[in-house]
PQR file with spaces between the fields and no chain letter, atoms N, CA, C, O and H, PARSE charges and radii, in Angstrom:
ATOM       1  N    MET     1       4.747    3.370    2.045 -0.4000 1.5000
ATOM       2  CA   MET     1       4.745    4.358    1.068 -0.0000 2.0000
ATOM       3  C    MET     1       4.759    5.897    1.603  0.5500 1.7000
ATOM       4  O    MET     1       5.571    6.741    1.224 -0.5500 1.4000
ATOM       5  N    GLY     2       3.781    6.104    2.495 -0.4000 1.5000
ATOM       6  CA   GLY     2       3.951    7.175    3.314 -0.0000 2.0000
ATOM       7  C    GLY     2       5.598    7.880    4.058  0.5500 1.7000
ATOM       8  O    GLY     2       6.129    8.990    4.063 -0.5500 1.4000
ATOM       9  H    GLY     2       3.121    5.419    2.803  0.4000 1.0000
ATOM      10  N    MET     3       5.843    6.910    4.454 -0.4000 1.5000
ATOM      11  CA   MET     3       7.324    7.287    4.808 -0.0000 2.0000
ATOM      12  C    MET     3       8.384    7.904    3.200  0.5500 1.7000
ATOM      13  O    MET     3       8.891    9.025    3.206 -0.5500 1.4000
ATOM      14  H    MET     3       5.412    6.007    4.450  0.4000 1.0000
ATOM      15  N    LEU     4       8.505    7.137    2.231 -0.4000 1.5000
ATOM      16  CA   LEU     4       8.801    7.157    1.094 -0.0000 2.0000
ATOM      17  C    LEU     4       8.365    8.548    0.540  0.5500 1.7000
ATOM      18  O    LEU     4       9.242    9.329    0.171 -0.5500 1.4000
ATOM      19  H    LEU     4       8.093    6.226    2.225  0.4000 1.0000
ATOM      20  N    ARG     5       7.440    8.789    0.490 -0.4000 1.5000
ATOM      21  CA   ARG     5       6.833   10.097    0.041 -0.0000 2.0000
ATOM      22  C    ARG     5       7.369   11.341    0.785  0.5500 1.7000
ATOM      23  O    ARG     5       7.948   12.276    0.232 -0.5500 1.4000
ATOM      24  H    ARG     5       6.728    8.154    0.790  0.4000 1.0000
ATOM      25  N    GLU     6       7.078   11.227    2.249 -0.4000 1.5000
ATOM      26  CA   GLU     6       7.616   12.187    3.141 -0.0000 2.0000
ATOM      27  C    GLU     6       9.061   12.545    2.926  0.5500 1.7000
ATOM      28  O    GLU     6       9.515   13.686    2.835 -0.5500 1.4000
ATOM      29  H    GLU     6       6.608   10.467    2.698  0.4000 1.0000
ATOM      30  N    GLN     7       9.724   11.394    2.856 -0.4000 1.5000
ATOM      31  CA   GLN     7      11.308   11.833    2.629 -0.0000 2.0000
ATOM      32  C    GLN     7      12.087   12.214    1.271  0.5500 1.7000
ATOM      33  O    GLN     7      13.238   12.607    1.084 -0.5500 1.4000
ATOM      34  H    GLN     7       9.355   10.468    2.929  0.4000 1.0000
ATOM      35  N    ASN     8      10.700   11.870    0.137 -0.4000 1.5000
ATOM      36  CA   ASN     8      11.117   12.215   -1.102 -0.0000 2.0000
ATOM      37  C    ASN     8      10.261   13.254   -1.740  0.5500 1.7000
ATOM      38  O    ASN     8       9.720   13.079   -2.831 -0.5500 1.4000
ATOM      39  H    ASN     8       9.765   11.552    0.289  0.4000 1.0000
ATOM      40  N    GLN     9      10.163   14.233   -1.099 -0.4000 1.5000
ATOM      41  CA   GLN     9       9.034   15.070   -1.476 -0.0000 2.0000
ATOM      42  C    GLN     9       9.156   15.162   -3.217  0.5500 1.7000
ATOM      43  O    GLN     9       8.199   14.981   -3.969 -0.5500 1.4000
ATOM      44  H    GLN     9      10.602   14.375   -0.212  0.4000 1.0000
ATOM      45  N    GLY    10      10.688   15.516   -3.695 -0.4000 1.5000
ATOM      46  CA   GLY    10      10.573   15.874   -4.945 -0.0000 2.0000
ATOM      47  C    GLY    10      10.482   15.104   -5.971  0.5500 1.7000
ATOM      48  O    GLY    10      10.545   15.659   -7.068 -0.5500 1.4000
ATOM      49  H    GLY    10      11.465   15.664   -3.084  0.4000 1.0000
ATOM      50  N    MET    11      10.296   13.504   -5.922 -0.4000 1.5000
ATOM      51  CA   MET    11      10.349   12.608   -6.322 -0.0000 2.0000
ATOM      52  C    MET    11       9.382   12.408   -7.686  0.5500 1.7000
ATOM      53  O    MET    11       9.693   11.839   -8.732 -0.5500 1.4000
ATOM      54  H    MET    11      10.244   13.053   -5.031  0.4000 1.0000
ATOM      55  N    GLY    12       8.106   13.060   -7.337 -0.4000 1.5000
ATOM      56  CA   GLY    12       7.075   13.237   -8.216 -0.0000 2.0000
ATOM      57  C    GLY    12       7.536   14.032   -9.245  0.5500 1.7000
ATOM      58  O    GLY    12       7.326   13.633  -10.391 -0.5500 1.4000
ATOM      59  H    GLY    12       7.853   13.522   -6.487  0.4000 1.0000
ATOM      60  N    ASP    13       8.223   15.260   -9.048 -0.4000 1.5000
ATOM      61  CA   ASP    13       8.996   16.120   -9.947 -0.0000 2.0000
ATOM      62  C    ASP    13       9.579   15.438  -11.298  0.5500 1.7000
ATOM      63  O    ASP    13       9.401   15.836  -12.449 -0.5500 1.4000
ATOM      64  H    ASP    13       8.394   15.585   -8.117  0.4000 1.0000
ATOM      65  N    ILE    14      10.216   14.467  -10.926 -0.4000 1.5000
ATOM      66  CA   ILE    14      11.060   13.504  -11.905 -0.0000 2.0000
ATOM      67  C    ILE    14      10.472   13.098  -12.774  0.5500 1.7000
ATOM      68  O    ILE    14      10.846   13.315  -13.926 -0.5500 1.4000
ATOM      69  H    ILE    14      10.360   14.144   -9.990  0.4000 1.0000
ATOM      70  N    ALA    15       9.191   12.268  -12.451 -0.4000 1.5000
ATOM      71  CA   ALA    15       8.483   11.162  -13.153 -0.0000 2.0000
ATOM      72  C    ALA    15       8.324   11.130  -14.475  0.5500 1.7000
ATOM      73  O    ALA    15       8.375   10.108  -15.160 -0.5500 1.4000
ATOM      74  H    ALA    15       8.888   12.092  -11.514  0.4000 1.0000
ATOM      75  N    ASP    16       8.067   12.589  -14.992 -0.4000 1.5000
ATOM      76  CA   ASP    16       7.821   12.871  -16.585 -0.0000 2.0000
ATOM      77  C    ASP    16       9.232   12.982  -17.267  0.5500 1.7000
ATOM      78  O    ASP    16       9.248   13.044  -18.496 -0.5500 1.4000
ATOM      79  H    ASP    16       8.025   13.419  -14.435  0.4000 1.0000
ATOM      80  N    LYS    17      10.624   13.017  -16.454 -0.4000 1.5000
ATOM      81  CA   LYS    17      12.051   13.206  -17.223 -0.0000 2.0000
ATOM      82  C    LYS    17      12.676   12.218  -17.512  0.5500 1.7000
ATOM      83  O    LYS    17      13.907   12.244  -17.507 -0.5500 1.4000
ATOM      84  H    LYS    17      10.610   12.966  -15.456  0.4000 1.0000
ATOM      85  N    GLY    18      11.928   11.033  -17.856 -0.4000 1.5000
ATOM      86  CA   GLY    18      12.438    9.800  -18.695 -0.0000 2.0000
ATOM      87  C    GLY    18      13.297    8.609  -17.372  0.5500 1.7000
ATOM      88  O    GLY    18      13.371    8.932  -16.186 -0.5500 1.4000
ATOM      89  H    GLY    18      10.928   11.012  -17.860  0.4000 1.0000
ATOM      90  N    LEU    19      13.737    7.561  -17.805 -0.4000 1.5000
ATOM      91  CA   LEU    19      14.054    6.623  -17.128 -0.0000 2.0000
ATOM      92  C    LEU    19      15.549    6.731  -16.466  0.5500 1.7000
ATOM      93  O    LEU    19      15.996    6.197  -15.451 -0.5500 1.4000
ATOM      94  H    LEU    19      13.677    7.300  -18.769  0.4000 1.0000
ATOM      95  N    GLU    20      16.091    7.520  -17.309 -0.4000 1.5000
ATOM      96  CA   GLU    20      17.550    8.033  -16.852 -0.0000 2.0000
ATOM      97  C    GLU    20      17.669    8.720  -15.912  0.5500 1.7000
ATOM      98  O    GLU    20      18.505    8.403  -15.066 -0.5500 1.4000
ATOM      99  H    GLU    20      15.728    7.953  -18.133  0.4000 1.0000
ATOM     100  N    GLU    21      16.978    9.738  -15.764 -0.4000 1.5000
ATOM     101  CA   GLU    21      16.664   10.807  -14.618 -0.0000 2.0000
ATOM     102  C    GLU    21      16.255   10.031  -13.535  0.5500 1.7000
ATOM     103  O    GLU    21      16.952    9.995  -12.521 -0.5500 1.4000
ATOM     104  H    GLU    21      16.298    9.996  -16.451  0.4000 1.0000
ATOM     105  N    ILE    22      14.886    9.207  -13.649 -0.4000 1.5000
ATOM     106  CA   ILE    22      14.671    8.600  -12.525 -0.0000 2.0000
ATOM     107  C    ILE    22      15.467    7.645  -12.075  0.5500 1.7000
ATOM     108  O    ILE    22      14.902    7.262  -11.051 -0.5500 1.4000
ATOM     109  H    ILE    22      14.320    9.236  -14.473  0.4000 1.0000
ATOM     110  N    LYS    23      16.530    6.964  -12.226 -0.4000 1.5000
ATOM     111  CA   LYS    23      17.632    6.559  -11.965 -0.0000 2.0000
ATOM     112  C    LYS    23      18.550    6.716  -11.239  0.5500 1.7000
ATOM     113  O    LYS    23      19.184    5.919  -10.547 -0.5500 1.4000
ATOM     114  H    LYS    23      16.990    7.275  -13.058  0.4000 1.0000
ATOM     115  N    LYS    24      18.677    8.358  -11.481 -0.4000 1.5000
ATOM     116  CA   LYS    24      19.673    9.162  -10.708 -0.0000 2.0000
ATOM     117  C    LYS    24      19.348    9.586   -9.643  0.5500 1.7000
ATOM     118  O    LYS    24      20.071   10.166   -8.834 -0.5500 1.4000
ATOM     119  H    LYS    24      18.162    9.005  -12.043  0.4000 1.0000
ATOM     120  N    TYR    25      17.947    9.268   -9.527 -0.4000 1.5000
ATOM     121  CA   TYR    25      17.347   10.240   -8.093 -0.0000 2.0000
ATOM     122  C    TYR    25      17.592    9.498   -6.699  0.5500 1.7000
ATOM     123  O    TYR    25      17.124    8.377   -6.502 -0.5500 1.4000
ATOM     124  H    TYR    25      17.359    8.796  -10.185  0.4000 1.0000
ATOM     125  N    PRO    26      18.439   10.261   -5.628 -0.5600 1.5000
ATOM     126  CA   PRO    26      18.507    9.321   -4.937  0.2800 2.0000
ATOM     127  C    PRO    26      17.702    8.899   -3.754  0.5500 1.7000
ATOM     128  O    PRO    26      17.626    9.701   -2.824 -0.5500 1.4000
ATOM     129  N    ILE    27      17.192    7.938   -3.675 -0.4000 1.5000
ATOM     130  CA   ILE    27      16.086    7.405   -2.862 -0.0000 2.0000
ATOM     131  C    ILE    27      16.432    7.633   -1.046  0.5500 1.7000
ATOM     132  O    ILE    27      17.361    7.020   -0.519 -0.5500 1.4000
ATOM     133  H    ILE    27      17.254    7.286   -4.430  0.4000 1.0000
ATOM     134  N    LYS    28      15.653    8.464   -0.361 -0.4000 1.5000
ATOM     135  CA   LYS    28      16.099    8.669    0.998 -0.0000 2.0000
ATOM     136  C    LYS    28      14.691    7.949    1.737  0.5500 1.7000
ATOM     137  O    LYS    28      13.496    8.033    1.455 -0.5500 1.4000
ATOM     138  H    LYS    28      14.899    8.962   -0.788  0.4000 1.0000
ATOM     139  N    ILE    29      15.454    7.194    2.836 -0.4000 1.5000
ATOM     140  CA   ILE    29      14.647    6.329    3.732 -0.0000 2.0000
ATOM     141  C    ILE    29      14.930    6.916    5.222  0.5500 1.7000
ATOM     142  O    ILE    29      15.696    7.810    5.582 -0.5500 1.4000
ATOM     143  H    ILE    29      16.425    7.126    3.065  0.4000 1.0000
ATOM     144  N    ARG    30      14.051    6.103    5.947 -0.4000 1.5000
ATOM     145  CA   ARG    30      14.083    6.053    7.498 -0.0000 2.0000
ATOM     146  C    ARG    30      13.977    4.948    7.969  0.5500 1.7000
ATOM     147  O    ARG    30      13.913    4.074    7.105 -0.5500 1.4000
ATOM     148  H    ARG    30      13.429    5.377    5.654  0.4000 1.0000
ATOM     149  N    GLU    31      13.914    4.495    9.304 -0.4000 1.5000
ATOM     150  CA   GLU    31      13.418    3.780    9.871 -0.0000 2.0000
ATOM     151  C    GLU    31      11.946    4.000    9.936  0.5500 1.7000
ATOM     152  O    GLU    31      11.539    5.149   10.110 -0.5500 1.4000
ATOM     153  H    GLU    31      13.966    5.205   10.005  0.4000 1.0000
ATOM     154  N    LEU    32      10.868    2.725    9.779 -0.4000 1.5000
ATOM     155  CA   LEU    32       9.722    2.651   10.156 -0.0000 2.0000
ATOM     156  C    LEU    32       9.507    3.042   11.670  0.5500 1.7000
ATOM     157  O    LEU    32      10.267    2.510   12.479 -0.5500 1.4000
ATOM     158  H    LEU    32      11.199    1.792    9.639  0.4000 1.0000
ATOM     159  N    ASN    33       8.449    4.008   12.184 -0.4000 1.5000
ATOM     160  CA   ASN    33       7.967    3.826   13.289 -0.0000 2.0000
ATOM     161  C    ASN    33       6.417    3.554   13.858  0.5500 1.7000
ATOM     162  O    ASN    33       5.516    3.993   13.142 -0.5500 1.4000
ATOM     163  H    ASN    33       7.832    4.440   11.527  0.4000 1.0000
ATOM     164  N    GLU    34       6.112    2.999   14.847 -0.4000 1.5000
ATOM     165  CA   GLU    34       4.780    3.332   15.529 -0.0000 2.0000
ATOM     166  C    GLU    34       3.595    4.076   14.653  0.5500 1.7000
ATOM     167  O    GLU    34       2.433    3.699   14.498 -0.5500 1.4000
ATOM     168  H    GLU    34       6.843    2.642   15.428  0.4000 1.0000
ATOM     169  N    GLU    35       4.188    5.144   14.176 -0.4000 1.5000
ATOM     170  CA   GLU    35       3.365    6.272   13.876 -0.0000 2.0000
ATOM     171  C    GLU    35       3.097    6.009   12.682  0.5500 1.7000
ATOM     172  O    GLU    35       1.923    5.925   12.319 -0.5500 1.4000
ATOM     173  H    GLU    35       5.132    5.451   14.301  0.4000 1.0000
ATOM     174  N    ASP    36       4.152    5.823   11.815 -0.4000 1.5000
ATOM     175  CA   ASP    36       3.764    5.126   10.333 -0.0000 2.0000
ATOM     176  C    ASP    36       2.536    4.241   10.176  0.5500 1.7000
ATOM     177  O    ASP    36       1.611    4.502    9.407 -0.5500 1.4000
ATOM     178  H    ASP    36       5.105    5.891   12.110  0.4000 1.0000
ATOM     179  N    PHE    37       2.605    3.109   11.013 -0.4000 1.5000
ATOM     180  CA   PHE    37       1.756    2.262   10.925 -0.0000 2.0000
ATOM     181  C    PHE    37       0.503    2.680   11.301  0.5500 1.7000
ATOM     182  O    PHE    37      -0.513    2.273   10.739 -0.5500 1.4000
ATOM     183  H    PHE    37       3.356    2.897   11.638  0.4000 1.0000
ATOM     184  N    LYS    38       0.501    3.543   12.305 -0.4000 1.5000
ATOM     185  CA   LYS    38      -0.973    4.389   12.724 -0.0000 2.0000
ATOM     186  C    LYS    38      -1.253    5.008   11.377  0.5500 1.7000
ATOM     187  O    LYS    38      -2.436    5.074   11.042 -0.5500 1.4000
ATOM     188  H    LYS    38       1.327    3.873   12.762  0.4000 1.0000
ATOM     189  N    LYS    39      -0.619    5.324   10.818 -0.4000 1.5000
ATOM     190  CA   LYS    39      -1.048    6.746    9.745 -0.0000 2.0000
ATOM     191  C    LYS    39      -1.683    5.674    8.394  0.5500 1.7000
ATOM     192  O    LYS    39      -2.703    5.944    7.760 -0.5500 1.4000
ATOM     193  H    LYS    39       0.341    5.269   11.090  0.4000 1.0000
ATOM     194  N    ALA    40      -0.719    4.302    8.134 -0.4000 1.5000
ATOM     195  CA   ALA    40      -1.091    3.582    7.261 -0.0000 2.0000
ATOM     196  C    ALA    40      -2.587    2.796    7.343  0.5500 1.7000
ATOM     197  O    ALA    40      -3.265    2.437    6.380 -0.5500 1.4000
ATOM     198  H    ALA    40       0.109    4.083    8.649  0.4000 1.0000
ATOM     199  N    LEU    41      -2.906    2.634    8.814 -0.4000 1.5000
ATOM     200  CA   LEU    41      -3.841    2.034    9.341 -0.0000 2.0000
ATOM     201  C    LEU    41      -4.903    2.823    8.640  0.5500 1.7000
ATOM     202  O    LEU    41      -5.566    2.471    7.664 -0.5500 1.4000
ATOM     203  H    LEU    41      -2.355    2.926    9.595  0.4000 1.0000
ATOM     204  N    ASP    42      -4.954    4.027    9.350 -0.4000 1.5000
ATOM     205  CA   ASP    42      -6.071    5.073    9.228 -0.0000 2.0000
ATOM     206  C    ASP    42      -6.722    5.220    7.639  0.5500 1.7000
ATOM     207  O    ASP    42      -7.849    5.644    7.386 -0.5500 1.4000
ATOM     208  H    ASP    42      -4.415    4.312   10.143  0.4000 1.0000
ATOM     209  N    ARG    43      -5.517    4.671    6.464 -0.4000 1.5000
ATOM     210  CA   ARG    43      -6.005    5.054    5.342 -0.0000 2.0000
ATOM     211  C    ARG    43      -6.263    3.934    4.494  0.5500 1.7000
ATOM     212  O    ARG    43      -6.682    3.967    3.337 -0.5500 1.4000
ATOM     213  H    ARG    43      -4.601    4.326    6.669  0.4000 1.0000
ATOM     214  N    VAL    44      -5.934    2.819    5.272 -0.4000 1.5000
ATOM     215  CA   VAL    44      -5.987    1.432    4.311 -0.0000 2.0000
ATOM     216  C    VAL    44      -7.705    1.087    4.793  0.5500 1.7000
ATOM     217  O    VAL    44      -7.981    1.352    5.963 -0.5500 1.4000
ATOM     218  H    VAL    44      -5.593    2.792    6.212  0.4000 1.0000
ATOM     219  N    LYS    45      -8.484    0.684    4.171 -0.4000 1.5000
ATOM     220  CA   LYS    45      -9.475    0.426    4.397 -0.0000 2.0000
ATOM     221  C    LYS    45      -9.815   -1.364    4.236  0.5500 1.7000
ATOM     222  O    LYS    45      -9.103   -2.013    3.469 -0.5500 1.4000
ATOM     223  H    LYS    45      -8.260    0.469    3.220  0.4000 1.0000
ATOM     224  N    ALA    46     -10.764   -1.948    4.896 -0.4000 1.5000
ATOM     225  CA   ALA    46     -10.963   -3.358    4.653 -0.0000 2.0000
ATOM     226  C    ALA    46     -11.552   -3.930    2.593  0.5500 1.7000
ATOM     227  O    ALA    46     -12.364   -3.407    1.830 -0.5500 1.4000
ATOM     228  H    ALA    46     -11.342   -1.421    5.519  0.4000 1.0000
ATOM     229  N    ALA    47     -10.795   -4.954    2.457 -0.4000 1.5000
ATOM     230  CA   ALA    47     -11.111   -5.171    1.180 -0.0000 2.0000
ATOM     231  C    ALA    47     -12.508   -5.958    0.809  0.5500 1.7000
ATOM     232  O    ALA    47     -12.988   -6.187   -0.301 -0.5500 1.4000
ATOM     233  H    ALA    47     -10.135   -5.379    3.077  0.4000 1.0000
ATOM     234  N    THR    48     -13.047   -6.325    2.252 -0.4000 1.5000
ATOM     235  CA   THR    48     -14.067   -7.164    2.497 -0.0000 2.0000
ATOM     236  C    THR    48     -14.967   -6.617    3.786  0.5500 1.7000
ATOM     237  O    THR    48     -14.580   -5.749    4.568 -0.5500 1.4000
ATOM     238  H    THR    48     -12.657   -6.138    3.154  0.4000 1.0000
ATOM     239  N    ASN    49     -16.257   -7.309    3.845 -0.4000 1.5000
ATOM     240  CA   ASN    49     -17.028   -7.178    4.921 -0.0000 2.0000
ATOM     241  C    ASN    49     -17.715   -8.479    5.463  0.5500 1.7000
ATOM     242  O    ASN    49     -17.597   -9.560    4.885 -0.5500 1.4000
ATOM     243  H    ASN    49     -16.571   -8.014    3.209  0.4000 1.0000
ATOM     244  N    GLU    50     -18.302   -8.338    6.390 -0.4000 1.5000
ATOM     245  CA   GLU    50     -19.071   -9.798    7.079 -0.0000 2.0000
ATOM     246  C    GLU    50     -19.878  -10.365    6.215  0.5500 1.7000
ATOM     247  O    GLU    50     -19.863  -11.594    6.149 -0.5500 1.4000
ATOM     248  H    GLU    50     -18.399   -7.460    6.860  0.4000 1.0000
ATOM     249  N    GLU    51     -20.683   -9.672    5.437 -0.4000 1.5000
ATOM     250  CA   GLU    51     -21.898  -10.046    4.654 -0.0000 2.0000
ATOM     251  C    GLU    51     -21.106  -10.680    3.487  0.5500 1.7000
ATOM     252  O    GLU    51     -21.528  -11.795    3.180 -0.5500 1.4000
ATOM     253  H    GLU    51     -20.695   -8.673    5.491  0.4000 1.0000
ATOM     254  N    LEU    52     -19.909  -10.163    2.666 -0.4000 1.5000
ATOM     255  CA   LEU    52     -19.298  -10.835    1.833 -0.0000 2.0000
ATOM     256  C    LEU    52     -18.515  -12.333    2.397  0.5500 1.7000
ATOM     257  O    LEU    52     -18.567  -13.399    1.785 -0.5500 1.4000
ATOM     258  H    LEU    52     -19.566   -9.258    2.916  0.4000 1.0000
ATOM     259  N    ILE    53     -17.792  -12.103    3.713 -0.4000 1.5000
ATOM     260  CA   ILE    53     -17.324  -13.637    4.197 -0.0000 2.0000
ATOM     261  C    ILE    53     -18.363  -14.333    4.028  0.5500 1.7000
ATOM     262  O    ILE    53     -18.202  -15.155    3.127 -0.5500 1.4000
ATOM     263  H    ILE    53     -17.750  -11.237    4.210  0.4000 1.0000
ATOM     264  N    LYS    54     -19.669  -14.371    4.648 -0.4000 1.5000
ATOM     265  CA   LYS    54     -20.395  -15.047    4.723 -0.0000 2.0000
ATOM     266  C    LYS    54     -21.026  -15.775    3.327  0.5500 1.7000
ATOM     267  O    LYS    54     -21.476  -16.920    3.296 -0.5500 1.4000
ATOM     268  H    LYS    54     -19.800  -13.703    5.380  0.4000 1.0000
ATOM     269  N    LYS    55     -20.962  -14.948    2.314 -0.4000 1.5000
ATOM     270  CA   LYS    55     -21.368  -15.503    1.013 -0.0000 2.0000
ATOM     271  C    LYS    55     -20.209  -16.398    0.548  0.5500 1.7000
ATOM     272  O    LYS    55     -20.336  -17.500    0.014 -0.5500 1.4000
ATOM     273  H    LYS    55     -20.596  -14.017    2.340  0.4000 1.0000
ATOM     274  N    TYR    56     -18.977  -15.716    0.851 -0.4000 1.5000
ATOM     275  CA   TYR    56     -17.666  -16.929    0.695 -0.0000 2.0000
ATOM     276  C    TYR    56     -17.701  -18.564    1.119  0.5500 1.7000
ATOM     277  O    TYR    56     -17.459  -19.642    0.576 -0.5500 1.4000
ATOM     278  H    TYR    56     -18.874  -14.821    1.285  0.4000 1.0000
ATOM     279  N    GLU    57     -18.188  -18.030    2.525 -0.4000 1.5000
ATOM     280  CA   GLU    57     -18.242  -19.453    3.367 -0.0000 2.0000
ATOM     281  C    GLU    57     -19.214  -20.229    3.237  0.5500 1.7000
ATOM     282  O    GLU    57     -19.066  -21.363    3.691 -0.5500 1.4000
ATOM     283  H    GLU    57     -18.384  -17.154    2.965  0.4000 1.0000
ATOM     284  N    LYS    58     -20.379  -19.914    2.649 -0.4000 1.5000
ATOM     285  CA   LYS    58     -21.578  -20.286    1.814 -0.0000 2.0000
ATOM     286  C    LYS    58     -21.134  -21.011    0.732  0.5500 1.7000
ATOM     287  O    LYS    58     -21.672  -22.106    0.569 -0.5500 1.4000
ATOM     288  H    LYS    58     -20.500  -18.993    2.279  0.4000 1.0000
ATOM     289  N    TRP    59     -20.244  -20.652   -0.084 -0.4000 1.5000
ATOM     290  CA   TRP    59     -20.053  -20.892   -1.404 -0.0000 2.0000
ATOM     291  C    TRP    59     -18.908  -21.968   -1.034  0.5500 1.7000
ATOM     292  O    TRP    59     -19.003  -23.008   -1.686 -0.5500 1.4000
ATOM     293  H    TRP    59     -19.807  -19.763    0.048  0.4000 1.0000
ATOM     294  N    ASP    60     -17.926  -21.916   -0.182 -0.4000 1.5000
ATOM     295  CA   ASP    60     -17.164  -23.031    0.143 -0.0000 2.0000
ATOM     296  C    ASP    60     -17.934  -24.349    0.778  0.5500 1.7000
ATOM     297  O    ASP    60     -17.437  -25.472    0.702 -0.5500 1.4000
ATOM     298  H    ASP    60     -17.849  -21.071    0.347  0.4000 1.0000
ATOM     299  N    GLU    61     -18.925  -24.142    1.274 -0.4000 1.5000
ATOM     300  CA   GLU    61     -19.746  -25.236    2.003 -0.0000 2.0000
ATOM     301  C    GLU    61     -20.184  -25.951    0.651  0.5500 1.7000
ATOM     302  O    GLU    61     -20.075  -27.168    0.500 -0.5500 1.4000
ATOM     303  H    GLU    61     -19.329  -23.229    1.336  0.4000 1.0000
ATOM     304  N    GLN    62     -20.642  -25.170   -0.231 -0.4000 1.5000
ATOM     305  CA   GLN    62     -21.423  -26.045   -1.523 -0.0000 2.0000
ATOM     306  C    GLN    62     -20.260  -26.415   -2.563  0.5500 1.7000
ATOM     307  O    GLN    62     -20.394  -27.469   -3.185 -0.5500 1.4000
ATOM     308  H    GLN    62     -20.730  -24.181   -0.108  0.4000 1.0000
ATOM     309  N    PHE    63     -19.389  -25.806   -2.741 -0.4000 1.5000
ATOM     310  CA   PHE    63     -18.429  -25.800   -3.702 -0.0000 2.0000
ATOM     311  C    PHE    63     -17.220  -26.286   -3.551  0.5500 1.7000
ATOM     312  O    PHE    63     -16.595  -26.739   -4.511 -0.5500 1.4000
ATOM     313  H    PHE    63     -19.280  -24.950   -2.236  0.4000 1.0000
ATOM     314  N    GLY    64     -16.677  -26.248   -2.170 -0.4000 1.5000
ATOM     315  CA   GLY    64     -15.398  -26.023   -1.596 -0.0000 2.0000
ATOM     316  C    GLY    64     -14.431  -27.448   -2.224  0.5500 1.7000
ATOM     317  O    GLY    64     -14.953  -28.285   -2.962 -0.5500 1.4000
ATOM     318  H    GLY    64     -17.184  -25.880   -1.391  0.4000 1.0000
ATOM     319  N    ALA    65     -13.382  -27.503   -1.904 -0.4000 1.5000
ATOM     320  CA   ALA    65     -12.506  -28.320   -2.606 -0.0000 2.0000
ATOM     321  C    ALA    65     -12.197  -29.500   -1.706  0.5500 1.7000
ATOM     322  O    ALA    65     -11.772  -30.595   -2.075 -0.5500 1.4000
ATOM     323  H    ALA    65     -12.958  -26.824   -1.305  0.4000 1.0000
ATOM     324  N    CYS    66     -12.561  -28.990   -0.072 -0.4000 1.5000
ATOM     325  CA   CYS    66     -12.145  -29.794    0.666 -0.0000 2.0000
ATOM     326  C    CYS    66     -13.034  -31.046    0.998  0.5500 1.7000
ATOM     327  O    CYS    66     -12.620  -31.909    1.773 -0.5500 1.4000
ATOM     328  H    CYS    66     -12.905  -28.101    0.228  0.4000 1.0000
């Protein structure tokens, strides 16, 4: 998403103009590079933690399908 935002800085300006105008917007892209992934990893946070994983493992031991 970062690359798309970077390459299409005016896209947000047309969001309120309706679907037909949005369809006309030429989406610009470029190849992703290592820096794009580094930036993404800096922004994305884990959805869980060690404590929650242990709770899931305990639940699986008690109620798991296997």
